[in-house]
N, C-alpha and C positions, 0 to 999 in steps of 0.2 A: 504494500500500500504506500503510495506517495502522499506525503503530507506537507502542506505549506509550513514554513518555519515561522511560527508565531506562538507566543505564550509558552507554557510549560512543555518541555521536551521530555525530561524525566528527572524527578527529584530536584537536586540543586541546580539544574541546567534549564534556562529559559531563553527563548529567542525574543529579540526586540528589534525595533526599527521598522522594516518593511519586509514582506515575505520575499521580495526580489533581492533585497540587500540586507539580510539579517545580521544582527550582532548577537553573539552568544554570551549571556551573562551566567557566570558560575559562582555560586556561593561556596567558598572554601572554609575549612576549619579555622583558619587564622586570617586569611586574606581573600579578597574578592576580585574577580577578573571579568573583563569584557573582551571578547575576541572578535575582531573586525569592527570597522567604523564607517561602513557604507559611503554614500555620497554626502556632500556637505549639507544639503537641505534637511537631512534626517537628524542633524544634531539635536534639535529640541525634542524630537520623538524619542531618541535614545535617552536623553536626559530624564524625560518623564518616566520612562520605563525603569531606569536606574533608581530614581527616587522611590518608586513604588516597590520594586523587587528587593532592593537592599535596605528599604525603610530609611532612606536618607542619602543624599548625594555624597556625603563624606565617608560613606562606607565602601566606595569603590576604590580599590588600591591600584589596580593595573589595567591597562588597555594594550593588548597586543594585536598587531596586524600581520597577516600571513604573507603579504606581498605588497609591492609598491604600486599596484594598479589603483587608479583613482577611485574606483568603486569599492575599495577596501579601506581607504584612509581619509576620505573627504571630511568626516565629522571630527577628526582628531583635534584640530585647532579649537573648535567650538567646545568640545568636552574639556580640553585642558584649561580654557578660560573659565569654565563653569566649575571645574574641580581642580584647583591649583595644585593640590598635593598628588594628583594622578601621575603615576609613573608609566611612561609609554615604552613599549618594547616593539622594535621594528628593525627592518634592514637599514643599514647606514644610508641607503639611497633615499629614504623617506623624508628626512628633515630638509635636504636641499630641494627636493621636489616641491614641498609646501612653501618655498620661498620664490618660486618662479611664476611670473605673471601669466605666462601662457598656460601653465598647469592649472592655476587658479581659474583662469577664464574657461578652460575646458571643463573643470569640475562644476563651475557655475552653469555652463551650458547643459551638462548632464542633469543637474538639479532642476532646471527649468523644464526639461522633458518629463520629469516626474510630478510636477506640480498638481496635476489633476488626478493622480492615482489615489485610491483610498489610503488612509493613514498618513498622508503627507500634508495635504492642504487643509485638512479639517478633521 
């Protein structure tokens, strides 16, 4: 059975964001983790899910991204501003990418394509 990645997956693992660009929240015994950070327009959606799932934004310790593709890292800057103590784990390629104007423009373009999808604009 194929299931869209939204809500509880199993026990301490939940999906957040959008079913096309899910982030995976994991409650750990001592630390909590978000894996993937989708496109930038999903930043507020991830933050709302984080606040609900971890019962407060300050309870998210780490955010890891599996690759430097724009649809995996777009919301990282938003989440870092919202959660200053957040530690980000990523390829060394990620930080320089997030400084490039053409990369930001492409991520903004991808976000505008999602505006009318459920869970994004409303």
